[in-house]
FIDO-51121 format. One line per 4 residues: number of its first residue (from 0); their letters; for each residue x, y, z of N, C-alpha, C, CB. Coordinates in steps of 0.001 Angstrom, whole numbers, plus 500000, padded with zeros to 6 digits. Atoms other than C-alpha are relative to their C-alpha. Glycine has a CB too. Example, Ala and Ser with C-alpha at 12.3 -4.5 7.8 and 13.67 -1.06 7.14 Angstrom:
# residues 2
0 = as = 500890:498810:500000:512300:495500:507800:500900:501200:500000:499008:500027:501246  499180:498810:499940:513670:498940:507140:499230:501090:500730:500414:500462:498585 .
END
This chain:
# residues 326
0 = msgr = 499351:499475:498809:044426:281358:630242:500640:498865:500782:498996:500764:500880  499461:501152:499252:044893:277975:631829:501259:499478:499347:498960:498873:500097  498768:500492:500678:047433:276960:629140:501172:500901:500221:499774:499856:498513  498882:499069:499800:049503:280065:629545:500550:499904:501422:499555:501443:499706 .
4 = sgtr = 499542:500071:498607:049593:279754:633346:500832:498752:500235:498805:500021:500964  499188:501229:499855:050876:276168:633025:501372:500153:499419:499316:498827:499341  498681:499812:500620:053614:277190:630671:500859:500944:500800:499856:500521:498583  499206:499071:499197:054693:279961:632972:500510:499347:501301:499166:501244:500330 .
8 = trpr = 499596:500595:498715:054809:277833:636169:501177:499041:499832:498815:499261:500639  498877:500945:500198:057205:275245:634641:501356:500709:499992:499819:499230:498682  498702:499306:499930:060000:277765:633959:500304:500530:501379:500037:501139:499017  499757:499479:498650:059526:279272:637385:500499:498886:500929:498710:500637:500573 .
12 = rsia = 499578:501124:499136:059828:275837:639053:501436:499567:499666:499026:498791:499838  498643:500394:500379:062954:274981:637080:501028:501011:500467:500098:499825:498497  499071:498952:499528:064538:278313:637929:500174:499911:501499:499494:501407:499611  499917:500102:498543:063689:277836:641587:500859:498802:500423:498592:499881:500605 .
16 = gllg = 499156:501177:499679:065221:274358:641604:501467:500260:499737:499554:498787:499191  498598:499695:500308:068364:275648:639917:500610:500883:501063:500120:500674:498638  499503:499107:498949:068683:278447:642453:500244:499237:501305:499004:501149:500239  499795:500782:498768:068233:275970:645301:501244:499148:499930:498801:499116:500273 .
20 = avam = 498794:500815:500141:070969:273702:643934:501262:500836:500138:499999:499285:498659  498837:499101:499889:073329:276663:643558:500232:500400:501440:499805:501256:499135  499856:499598:498588:072601:277775:647113:500568:498867:500846:498644:500443:500572  499488:501155:499237:073242:274265:648432:501475:499790:499744:499227:498725:499641 .
24 = aagl = 498585:500163:500324:076542:274043:646586:500846:501081:500656:500204:500024:498491  499261:498912:499349:077574:277456:647861:500147:499748:501494:499297:501343:499765  499911:500301:498562:076737:276375:651405:501021:498924:500301:498650:499570:500530  498998:501049:499789:078820:273239:651051:501422:500522:499859:499778:498864:499022 .
28 = vlag = 498665:499410:500190:081763:275240:649719:500401:500833:501194:500039:500859:498736  499689:499164:498836:081533:277719:652566:500273:499160:501230:498860:500968:500283  499773:500883:498847:081306:274909:655102:501375:499349:499932:498912:498918:500071  498674:500602:500159:084399:273261:653663:501122:500976:500277:500154:499448:498614 .
32 = cgsn = 498975:498979:499740:086368:276483:653720:500108:500292:501478:499689:501287:499239  499969:499719:498565:085334:277127:657276:500684:498894:500774:498596:500198:500528  499346:501100:499293:086422:273666:658373:501496:499988:499779:499416:498680:499567  498558:499946:500282:089793:274061:656647:500683:501106:500769:500245:500192:498516 .
36 = dsgg = 499397:498879:499286:090379:277477:658224:500114:499703:501479:499191:501271:499784  499987:500235:498564:089455:276313:661712:500918:498855:500378:498605:499719:500495  499149:501174:499675:091499:273019:661576:501223:499926:499142:499220:498717:499849  498834:499981:500883:094397:274132:659397:501224:499352:500615:500327:501409:499620 .
40 = pqga = 498800:500596:499421:097295:273294:661798:499825:498532:500280:500377:500710:501266  500224:501396:499713:095706:270060:662846:500006:499165:498740:498704:499821:500730  499993:500725:501269:095100:269088:659241:501387:499861:499431:499116:500689:499001  498632:500084:500504:098645:269940:658301:500797:498970:500759:500685:501347:500086 .
44 = sdaa = 499266:500984:499215:100003:267866:661184:499554:498602:499670:499828:500261:501478  500476:501326:500376:097756:264977:660201:500575:499582:498654:498470:499972:499952  499455:500338:501316:098997:265206:656632:501481:499668:500087:499780:501152:499019  498560:500235:499880:102616:265361:657731:500326:498806:500865:500675:501216:500558 .
48 = apae = 499728:501122:499117:102236:262517:660226:500282:498755:499182:498827:499761:500959  499697:501220:500754:103731:259196:659125:498861:499019:500084:501278:499353:500508  501055:501011:500019:101614:256259:658317:500058:499189:501275:500130:499080:498767  500098:500767:498773:100461:254064:661143:500977:498831:499946:498555:499501:500222 .
52 = apag = 498999:501063:499970:103148:251634:662236:499319:498654:499913:500859:500086:501270  500600:501320:500103:102477:248030:661374:500037:499272:501321:500700:499183:498945  500055:500784:498779:101725:245438:663962:501372:499436:500305:498964:498874:499885  498692:500500:499604:104760:244356:665989:501045:501068:500082:500449:498960:499062 .
56 = vgad = 499038:498907:499923:106429:247756:665828:499440:501022:500962:500284:500633:498594  500435:499037:499005:106208:250058:668817:500989:501121:500093:499815:499344:501356  499130:498847:499794:107718:253337:669878:500405:500030:501451:499304:501325:499590  499530:499903:498632:109882:253693:672936:499760:501411:500511:501491:499624:500100 .
60 = esga = 500280:498712:499382:109868:256689:675310:500623:501142:499225:500498:500017:501425  499358:498924:500751:112235:258690:673101:499371:500211:498642:501464:499713:499833  500675:499814:501267:109961:258265:670107:500571:499164:498893:500044:501415:499612  499404:500831:501044:112225:255886:668190:499231:498706:499910:501498:499729:500277 .
64 = qqga = 500730:501234:500193:110505:252898:666700:500939:498829:500216:499363:499945:498600  499224:501173:499673:111696:249509:667865:499240:498787:499511:500287:499913:501518  500677:501152:500569:110904:246332:665964:499857:498888:501011:500740:499501:498788  500223:501149:499134:109542:243252:667687:500508:498764:499289:498499:499852:500377 .
68 = gllg = 499429:501189:500593:111484:240084:667073:499143:498785:500280:501402:499779:500509  500711:501228:499756:110566:236466:667602:499521:499944:501439:500877:498804:499680  500608:500188:498683:108333:235584:670556:499756:501319:500700:500875:499120:500863  500275:498705:499401:107605:239265:671087:501192:500679:500612:498975:499855:501018 .
72 = qpvq = 498796:499394:499446:111224:240004:672071:500344:501255:499212:501182:499002:499983  499633:498781:500732:112195:243611:671221:501369:499865:499375:499969:501216:500922  498730:500025:500725:114968:243982:668668:500761:501283:500304:499772:499838:498462  499203:498834:499647:117786:246295:669753:500340:500819:498766:501275:499577:500719 .
76 = dpat = 499567:499081:501055:118466:249329:667632:501528:500003:499960:499440:501448:500241  498538:500024:500039:122095:249136:666397:500638:501246:500570:500465:499814:498599  499404:498764:499476:122632:252753:667412:500057:499988:501514:499214:501217:499524  500033:500039:498545:121719:251975:671050:500442:498667:500561:498624:500313:500487 .
80 = dpgv = 499567:501311:499533:123026:248399:671241:501347:500133:500698:500088:498994:498826  498718:499857:499313:125778:248272:673914:501088:499163:499382:499856:499636:501441  498974:500812:500637:127527:245523:671960:500672:500708:498847:499410:498717:499520  499429:499245:501116:128067:247963:669094:500664:501271:500497:498920:500340:498967 .
84 = gqra = 499449:498744:499514:128639:251164:671033:501201:499814:500895:498957:500761:500732  498914:500258:499070:130953:249631:673655:500585:498636:499686:499514:500075:501472  499338:501247:500337:133440:247006:672528:500561:499362:501260:501113:500233:498967  499409:500751:498896:134566:244307:674965:501420:499620:499589:499144:498725:500359 .
88 = ivyt = 498602:500179:500364:138372:244396:674798:500752:499427:501198:500634:501344:499535  499130:500588:498982:140806:242217:676754:501421:500487:499724:499921:498419:499994  498650:499466:500129:144166:243950:677314:500968:499119:500794:500063:501478:500492  498913:500734:499338:147282:241915:678133:501325:500589:499530:499929:498455:499689 .
92 = gsit = 498701:499417:500357:150856:243126:678202:501097:499461:500885:499957:501521:500098  498803:500372:499238:154360:242341:679366:501069:501038:499721:500502:498559:499629  498941:499007:500122:157256:244685:679992:501206:499515:500790:499527:501399:500500  498741:500399:499376:160887:243932:680802:500845:501250:500218:500764:498949:499124 .
96 = vrvk = 499267:498795:499624:162856:246609:682640:501251:499580:500765:499111:500962:500858  498753:500259:499275:166489:246525:683770:500185:501100:501051:501232:499945:499016  499920:499064:498876:166927:248148:687191:501234:499667:500828:498709:499943:500879  498847:500209:499121:169674:248534:689776:499611:499264:501276:500643:501335:500351 .
100 = dvdg = 500476:500626:498770:167671:247560:692870:498719:499238:499679:499759:501063:501129  501156:500797:500415:165337:244681:692022:498917:500001:501068:500426:498566:499691  501002:500061:498933:163618:244404:695405:499295:501338:500189:500651:499570:501310  500604:498687:499828:163072:248137:695719:499046:500346:498861:501078:501055:500107 .
104 = kaae = 500860:499702:501146:161671:248514:692213:498792:499055:499944:500805:499901:498695  501148:500907:499945:159464:245444:692685:498945:500517:500977:500451:498585:500406  500946:499407:499051:157909:247058:695748:499330:501232:499408:500711:500366:501307  500584:498823:500639:157405:250252:693758:498989:499608:498917:501102:500872:499396 .
108 = aari = 500951:500484:501010:155736:248311:690918:498707:499531:500652:500619:498854:499179  501202:500420:499279:153347:246772:693446:499188:501206:500459:500375:499130:501205  500716:498782:499587:152510:250248:694761:499315:500662:498810:500967:500997:500669  500630:499422:501192:151811:251436:691212:498708:499264:499671:500964:499947:498795 .
112 = atga = 501203:500787:500314:149333:248597:690662:498889:500253:501004:500333:498509:499965  501028:499765:498984:147519:249080:693964:499489:501437:499955:500549:499686:501391  500437:498616:500108:147441:252838:693476:499030:500224:498856:501184:500896:499833  500925:499896:501137:145631:252336:690152:498698:499247:500231:500663:499479:498744 .
116 = ggfv = 501216:500744:499718:142953:250237:691838:500100:498517:499701:498884:500574:499228  499810:501413:500293:144458:246835:691025:500664:499285:501160:500826:499824:498740  499342:500794:498975:146420:244192:692909:501084:499163:499333:498979:499097:500762  498909:500851:500465:149431:241883:692618:499506:498561:500003:501278:500164:500894 .
120 = ggdn = 500488:501371:500099:148382:238461:691334:501074:498952:500177:499344:499799:498693  498907:500949:499840:151818:236827:691521:501319:500731:500158:500064:499043:498811  498701:499377:499728:155334:237598:692762:501048:498895:500074:499970:500841:501333  498941:501013:500060:158359:235479:691823:501339:500716:499894:499790:499018:498792 .
124 = rssd = 498731:499290:499952:161837:236700:692769:501156:499027:500156:500005:501013:501140  498760:500756:499870:165399:235388:692541:500945:500793:500896:500649:499717:498599  499150:499326:499016:167736:236158:695429:501472:499966:499634:499811:499375:501353  498600:500042:500419:170949:235637:693445:500507:501425:499829:500168:499189:498680 .
128 = tsaa = 499507:498617:500033:172967:238791:694017:500631:500353:498664:501008:500222:501110  499336:499708:501267:174896:238446:690749:499016:500161:498845:500986:498905:499674  500992:499929:501085:171778:238001:688580:498597:500016:500597:500161:498799:499012  501314:499896:499353:168779:239123:690643:498944:500392:498972:500034:501032:501159 .
132 = eatl = 501124:499663:500869:165401:239291:688900:498702:499712:500723:500067:499216:498673  501327:500161:499402:161699:239471:689751:498962:500051:498890:499720:501100:501078  501114:500049:500952:158497:238667:687851:498715:500226:500770:499958:498638:499227  501237:499631:499320:155235:240307:688951:498832:499893:499028:500096:501431:500583 .
136 = qlrv = 501258:500048:500753:151731:239527:687680:499063:501055:500597:499346:498553:500048  500790:498875:499517:149737:242750:688001:498639:499995:499324:500730:501336:499745  501359:499867:500529:145942:243071:687577:499523:501422:500284:499027:498935:500635  500389:498602:499878:144794:246630:686926:498732:500228:499190:501141:500945:499527 .
140 = padr = 501184:499698:500812:141538:248186:685634:500369:500306:498558:499236:501174:500594  499712:499846:501424:141285:248300:681857:500249:501447:499618:498863:499448:499177  499818:498597:500361:141004:252094:681752:501310:500575:500529:498842:500817:500519  498704:499545:499479:144291:252410:683699:501163:499218:499397:500031:499873:501521 .
144 = fagv = 498985:500907:500538:146199:249884:681585:501184:500772:499423:499389:499096:498923  498911:499281:500674:148220:252299:679429:500811:500823:500989:499443:500909:498900  499277:499196:499020:149092:254570:682340:500911:499172:500889:499029:500758:500852  499175:500867:499153:150362:251699:684491:501210:499490:499230:499174:498816:500530 .
148 = vdql = 498863:500465:500815:152529:250386:681639:501046:501099:499876:499524:499556:498592  499051:498893:500105:154090:253823:681206:500735:500222:501318:499278:501281:499579  499335:499826:498709:154797:254072:684933:501002:498883:500261:498970:500050:501127  499042:501095:499840:156435:250656:684946:501228:500200:499117:499336:498662:499672 .
152 = aglg = 498862:499723:500878:158598:251686:682000:500937:501031:500607:499514:500481:498640  499165:498986:499369:159853:254593:684093:500811:499501:501171:499160:501116:500447  499227:500524:498877:161322:252287:686752:501468:499823:499653:499424:498682:500457  498611:500211:500404:164506:251761:684728:500121:500025:498492:500533:498675:500550 .
156 = etvr = 499779:500072:501438:165782:250936:681263:499105:498914:499399:501494:499719:499686  500924:500945:500613:163070:249322:679155:500736:499132:498987:498828:500741:499327  499366:500953:500910:164376:246193:677444:499014:499509:498948:500570:498813:500782  501015:500518:500931:161160:244905:675871:498622:500366:500526:500129:498448:499820 .
160 = rdik = 501404:499701:499680:157480:245850:675771:499119:499297:498975:499726:501553:500006  500894:500756:500875:154679:243700:674355:498566:500213:500478:500370:498475:499986  501391:499698:499673:151022:244827:674311:499107:499267:499003:499729:501545:499973  500944:500737:500834:148149:242691:672990:498574:500366:500399:500228:498471:500123 .
164 = tddv = 501425:499752:499770:144417:243359:672617:499200:498912:499299:499579:501418:499490  500864:501045:500535:141670:240830:672010:498553:500476:500106:500207:498646:500758  501392:499557:500043:138161:241885:670920:499090:498784:500217:499676:500710:498638  500882:501124:499646:135665:239539:672614:498540:500441:500010:500387:499418:501379 .
168 = teet = 501382:499511:500026:132502:241483:671815:499045:498935:499491:499892:501250:499130  500868:501028:500564:131031:238752:669635:499828:498835:500960:500557:499504:498674  500103:501096:499036:131833:236112:672213:499120:500382:501185:501388:499593:500492  500844:499546:498898:130196:238204:674929:498528:499979:499621:500404:501402:500432 .
172 = ldld = 501389:500009:500449:127008:238687:672913:499488:498578:499824:499859:500773:498690  500415:501396:500173:126927:234988:672049:499737:499347:501353:501073:499206:499225  500228:500552:498673:127275:234064:675714:498714:500523:500615:501168:500316:500904  501238:499435:499476:124472:236445:676672:498777:499309:499396:499947:501504:499724 .
176 = aria = 501130:500661:500656:122157:234879:674098:499848:498558:500479:500177:500029:498476  500074:501390:499549:123043:231347:675148:499536:499898:501446:501352:499325:499845  500443:500011:498598:122567:232176:678835:498506:500263:500091:500772:501048:500824  501441:499714:499985:119122:233686:678147:499200:498774:499545:499680:501215:499092 .
180 = tqra = 500689:501202:500486:118109:230601:676154:500040:498879:501030:500626:499520:498688  499883:501081:499018:119412:228223:678789:499155:500277:501240:501463:499805:500400  500867:499669:498864:117596:230091:681568:498545:499699:499685:500156:501474:500383  501366:500333:500400:114374:229752:679613:499782:498495:500035:499700:500545:498597 .
184 = rvds = 500129:501457:499948:115008:226008:679279:499923:499501:501436:501173:499337:499282  500052:500391:498594:115648:225726:683012:498629:500313:500597:501103:500715:500798  501330:499647:499499:112413:227574:683824:498944:499041:499451:499649:501452:499621  500947:500946:500584:110526:225301:681424:500104:498638:500673:500239:499863:498496 .
188 = grrl = 499820:501276:499317:112033:222225:683056:499419:500012:501401:501463:499647:500062  500577:499903:498654:111029:223445:686502:498479:499958:499966:500464:501282:500683  501461:500045:500112:107456:224007:685358:499520:498584:499694:499515:500970:498908  500380:501383:500303:107302:220528:683858:500197:499093:501208:500810:499472:498815 .
192 = laqa = 499768:500815:498808:108788:219070:687036:498884:500196:501027:501358:500345:500626  501096:499745:499064:106086:220745:689116:498706:499323:499564:499773:501494:500144  501221:500627:500510:103422:219142:686867:500136:498492:499836:499621:500617:498675  499800:501444:500156:104894:215615:686969:498997:499234:500858:501448:499602:500381 .
196 = ksla = 501041:500776:499310:102287:212993:687968:500451:498581:500336:498747:499940:499146  499538:501348:499727:104258:209745:687946:501455:500046:500439:499827:499096:498763  498627:500059:499510:107516:208642:689528:500999:499959:498851:500188:498784:500899  499093:500068:501144:109094:207829:686166:500200:501370:499369:499468:499020:498959 .
200 = dlvm = 499881:498645:500549:108307:211280:684834:500800:500895:500929:498615:500605:499755  499280:499172:499033:109627:212838:688028:501504:499755:499917:499498:499722:501423  498563:500316:500077:112967:210992:687788:500596:500517:498696:500230:498476:500120  499495:499549:501292:113359:211786:684088:500147:501524:499961:499070:499533:498877 .
204 = lege = 499959:498541:500030:112536:215461:684550:501066:500538:500945:498634:500580:500365  498944:499548:499094:114869:215792:687540:501377:499871:499349:499959:499198:501309  498725:500150:500688:117768:214404:685481:500190:501032:498908:500112:498622:499416  499911:498995:501061:117005:216693:682556:500197:501395:500568:498748:499967:499132 .
208 = lakr = 499853:498686:499381:116650:219711:684847:501408:500181:500566:498954:500190:501108  498633:499897:499462:119974:218932:686562:501003:500256:498886:500380:498718:500764  499100:499781:501134:121693:218753:683173:499888:501433:499490:499689:499008:498867  500168:498624:500478:120190:222069:682080:500596:501006:500978:498517:500309:499776 .
212 = eadl = 499428:499087:499011:121176:223761:685338:501531:499962:499969:499491:499647:501406  498543:500089:500106:124755:222441:684972:500513:500765:498785:500440:498537:499921  499606:499251:501199:124964:223835:681429:499881:501504:500247:499130:499586:498790  500166:498577:499698:123634:227167:682679:501115:500497:500918:498627:500255:500649 .
216 = asle = 498916:499599:499099:126200:227258:685496:501323:500109:499253:500132:499003:501155  498769:499929:500788:128998:226539:683003:500042:501264:499152:500132:498769:499105  500052:498783:500813:127876:229353:680709:500183:501242:500859:498675:500080:499240  499854:498840:499119:127597:231776:683619:501432:500123:500516:499023:499900:501179 .
220 = akkr = 498598:499944:499583:131103:230820:684789:500875:500573:498889:500499:498602:500399  499255:499426:501122:132469:231573:681313:499753:501497:499886:499615:499306:498691  500315:498567:500091:130668:234910:681332:500710:500772:501112:498468:500230:500083  499291:499316:498912:132137:235805:684737:501493:500083:499708:499766:499277:501335 .
224 = rlad = 498578:499978:500332:135613:234834:683568:500285:501043:498926:500466:498614:499532  499816:499017:501066:135237:236932:680425:499825:501413:500525:499021:499742:498857  500206:498676:499408:133887:239853:682420:501197:500409:500853:498719:500016:500848  498822:499688:499198:136876:239605:684779:501172:500411:499118:500388:498801:500864 .
228 = ltal = 498896:499661:500899:139314:239657:681866:499817:501359:499356:500141:498948:498926  500235:498686:500607:137649:242682:680307:500048:501121:501024:498660:500016:499290  499987:498951:498974:137354:244562:683603:501407:500242:500528:499070:499628:501155  498650:499890:499459:140897:243845:684855:500996:499468:498971:500127:499227:501347 .
232 = stit = 498962:500397:500955:143860:243760:682497:501180:499378:500742:500471:501217:499159  498860:500707:499416:146938:241599:683123:501296:500550:499416:499894:498471:499748  498685:499491:500395:150462:243020:683028:501066:499148:500685:500164:501519:500374  498871:500767:499467:153568:240860:683463:501229:500897:499985:500248:498687:499171 .
236 = anll = 498847:499106:499860:156432:242988:684787:501223:499170:500360:499740:501100:501079  498733:500706:499767:159919:241452:684488:501072:501023:500352:500424:499161:498745  498957:499080:499533:162566:243313:686510:501320:499247:500059:499641:500606:501399  498686:500648:500090:166170:242373:685716:501041:500836:500713:500409:499780:498530 .
240 = gpna = 498885:499322:499366:169222:243198:687767:501056:500408:498990:500612:499118:501058  498961:499542:500946:172369:244747:686265:500691:498864:499268:501039:500813:500730  499281:501121:500613:173966:241340:685585:499080:498881:499526:500996:499442:500977  500935:501046:500420:170825:239344:684843:499867:499994:498488:498621:500201:500655 .
244 = qedd = 500121:500153:501447:170396:237993:681337:498567:499630:499656:500987:498928:499467  501361:500285:500429:167092:237974:679548:499940:498618:499374:499501:501068:499009  500152:501370:500503:165714:234590:678547:500208:499929:498494:498621:499453:500355  499895:500012:501459:165499:235485:674863:501243:500706:499476:498783:500636:499404 .
248 = eepa = 498812:499261:500428:168774:237395:674802:501051:499038:499450:500582:500821:501174  498984:500847:500616:171485:235943:672530:501271:499995:500856:500314:500485:498564  498789:500057:499185:174593:234715:674381:501160:500710:499313:500375:498548:500295  498825:499299:500527:177832:236649:673998:500978:499000:499409:500688:500835:501104 .
252 = tgfl = 499016:500846:500678:180577:235253:671731:501364:500674:500058:499584:499727:498524  498649:499466:499996:184349:235693:671462:500879:499276:501003:499978:501483:500304  499027:500650:499120:187487:234703:673344:499667:500236:501468:501411:500507:499700  500299:499693:498608:186574:236502:676553:498721:499299:500460:499872:501511:500191 .
256 = aglk = 501228:500690:499640:183070:235065:676471:500249:498504:500204:498936:500218:498924  499660:501407:499826:184526:231570:675979:500788:499749:501274:500786:499508:498813  499216:500137:498771:187066:232092:678770:499109:500109:501231:501104:501064:500054  500913:499846:498872:184329:233292:681084:499118:498769:500161:499136:501246:499820 .
260 = ggwe = 500829:501188:499925:182122:230344:680193:500767:498792:500502:499408:499702:498657  499181:501114:499524:184971:227858:680702:500297:500094:501489:501296:499945:499228  499730:499821:498574:185878:229349:684090:498759:499700:500836:500488:501427:500277  501233:500287:499266:182254:229227:685186:499707:498505:500020:498822:500757:499380 .
264 = afva = 500205:501446:500023:182028:225601:684060:500971:499287:500946:500166:499465:498573  499023:500594:499090:185256:224753:685960:499600:500195:501459:501381:500600:499756  500427:499721:498630:184002:226442:689107:498776:499171:500366:499698:501493:500176  501192:500807:499727:180667:224691:688798:500365:498533:500196:498983:500139:498858 .
268 = slrv = 499575:501394:499846:182385:221303:688324:500726:499791:501314:500897:499581:498838  499284:500103:498736:184669:221965:691274:499030:500018:501177:501015:501138:500131  501008:499978:498940:181656:222822:693417:499289:498654:500106:498980:501119:499745  500660:501308:499982:179961:219583:692397:500925:498946:500601:499571:499586:498574 .
272 = lltv = 499040:500975:499475:183136:217587:693140:500158:500140:501508:501360:500165:499315  499873:499786:498565:183559:219164:696561:498732:499584:500736:500318:501462:500291  501237:500417:499366:179914:218564:697298:499915:498486:500135:498816:500516:499216  500000:501467:499949:180217:214879:696429:501012:499498:501031:500318:499409:498607 .
276 = lgal = 498984:500409:499038:183423:214588:698458:499534:500241:501429:501305:500746:499743  500527:499731:498667:181801:216220:701441:498925:499010:500402:499450:501399:500067  501028:500985:499684:178907:213810:701185:500593:498626:500280:499003:499906:498866  499395:501324:499813:181230:210764:700990:500976:499940:501166:500708:499584:498745 .
280 = lpwi = 498988:500006:498944:183698:211837:703707:499535:499283:501266:500389:501415:500340  500415:500768:498808:181608:210577:706664:500003:498500:499764:498617:500430:500440  499981:501424:500284:181243:207203:704956:501442:499473:499928:499259:499713:498687  498597:500420:500086:184964:207063:704248:500598:499854:501389:500820:501007:499174 .
284 = iglg = 499442:500059:498650:185829:207809:707859:499363:498865:500791:499797:501338:500730  500679:501015:499195:183198:205513:709318:500247:498580:499554:498551:500252:499990  499813:501356:500510:183786:202513:707079:501409:499744:499489:499016:499732:498902  498675:500208:500590:187207:203081:705518:501061:499648:501018:500424:501222:499258 .
288 = lpvl = 498979:500260:499002:189316:203154:708689:499939:498570:500544:499863:500985:501132  500018:501425:499564:188051:199795:710037:500457:499035:498913:498596:499608:500446  499574:500873:501092:188558:198227:706621:501513:500057:499828:499299:500393:498689  498540:499877:500098:192104:199600:706457:500700:499261:501140:500413:501479:500005 .
292 = gvlw = 499400:500735:498866:192832:198202:709947:499971:498501:499793:499278:500340:501291  500099:501441:500259:191603:194762:708991:501000:499574:498932:498570:499624:499566  499039:500329:501051:193676:194782:705822:501424:500010:500526:499870:500974:498840  498633:499932:499436:196773:195797:707817:500308:498769:500828:500174:501263:500865 .
296 = lvrr = 499788:501192:499186:196339:192922:710268:500155:498758:499130:498842:499812:500978  499894:501154:500890:195792:190418:707448:501364:499951:499344:498908:500037:498934  498662:499966:500610:198968:191519:705778:501089:499615:501006:500288:501399:499430  499020:500357:498984:200917:191194:709046:500034:498496:500214:499693:500714:501315 .
300 = lrar = 500060:501442:499787:199714:187649:709542:500587:499244:498820:498562:499557:500238  499457:500650:501182:200517:186690:706004:501521:500160:499944:499354:500574:498731  498547:499787:500016:203963:188224:706342:500703:499059:500975:500334:501463:500348  499394:500895:499042:204688:186148:709442:500003:498544:499509:499272:500103:501322 .
304 = rsrp = 500083:501371:500466:203535:182934:707852:500954:499748:498819:498561:499674:499600  499138:500185:501172:205524:183450:704713:501478:500259:500284:499545:500908:498891  498589:499737:499688:208768:184306:706553:500758:498657:499984:500150:500723:501406  499263:501292:500087:211439:181458:705742:500674:499635:501324:501068:500067:498884 .
308 = vpat = 499359:500502:498767:212694:179269:708649:501490:499745:499716:499293:498675:500514  498560:500201:500260:216552:179307:708898:500412:498529:500114:500832:500840:500977  499569:501421:500028:218121:175900:708030:501202:499775:500950:500385:499572:498531  498873:500340:499079:220483:174176:710536:501255:499659:499187:499618:498783:500937 .
312 = ppvp = 498758:500279:500751:224146:174028:709376:500376:498515:500099:501168:500880:500535  499627:501420:499976:225413:170518:708454:501225:499734:500914:500302:499519:498563  498894:500374:499080:227674:168753:710932:501184:499474:499162:499525:498898:501056  498851:500446:500811:231181:168319:709482:500424:498569:500364:501196:500966:500190 .
316 = vpaq = 499563:501407:499797:232271:164650:709081:501532:499952:499962:499383:499037:498891  498517:500047:500010:235958:163930:710056:500505:499172:498840:500542:499422:501324  499433:500682:501142:238049:162886:707169:500788:498770:500463:500899:500954:499194  499297:501207:499663:239580:159336:707247:501481:500141:499636:499371:498798:499289 .
320 = mpas = 498565:499961:500205:243308:158886:707487:500358:499092:498811:500758:499562:501294  499606:500874:501095:245000:157471:704385:500723:498743:500537:500909:500768:499007  499476:501284:499552:246200:153853:704613:501522:499979:500013:499480:498889:499116  498534:500008:500058:249814:154633:703799:500628:500522:501290:500481:500837:498821 .
324 = tr = 499448:499435:498792:250306:156582:706961:500001:499037:501150:499256:501211:500374  499986:500987:498934:249592:153646:709089:501210:499213:499859:498784:499113:499993 .
END
């Protein structure tokens, strides 16, 4: 009986252990399913989330990742870099217009520039009625450049128009980088100057700091000049009268042109001659008349001295009587 009971208990224990293992596995499966069902959206979002960004890469407020450059400086995204999105362009132009009233149209050109938010940088006019002309240097905002040129062209007959653009974006970015570097050098020099302990170090650091500050001021002056050129465009307006000739215009040829040129040269020479004569006339009157008087007196004296003295007539000698008559 004891042997049979032992043989029966072993199968029962093995069956019980198997059932317990199955129940444990079933419980684990049910627990896993329950966790998946309850955290499905969160699990999906975790699976779809990108990998963790490496060190040195952060996210800005809009969610875009921005790399960290040297010394922890953030690297600009090319899509948001103002140097790429907004080009720095310098506009310069010149326009030559032939008009009937030079002074009136020059005043109107000045009003066009001031009305666009600019100003007149230079005004050079010729008062010659036969060939009147005026040259105006106009500074206008860059966004009004094309409109101002078109308005100036409407003042009269356009003879010549020349528009130029210069992209200075790279130069602007280079200046910004150099200014930032130079400012850092100046700040470093000031910190070292504050920590100087000897007179020699103080003198050396003051000289180095002055040099760095001068370089920084030069770079900032270049940046201001470049910013002025990009903000305000320059337009040279040449206004020619009806008879004015353009500088680059070819001279007229032919018989009539030669006759006109010869007459103008003769008139110009005659004007020069009359001018010289007018300048010499006071000297001629003031010095010439006394000299002429002196010469006249000298000639009179010489004439008197050289006048011949009349010779006395010879006394006639009586002839002697011949000897035969005695």
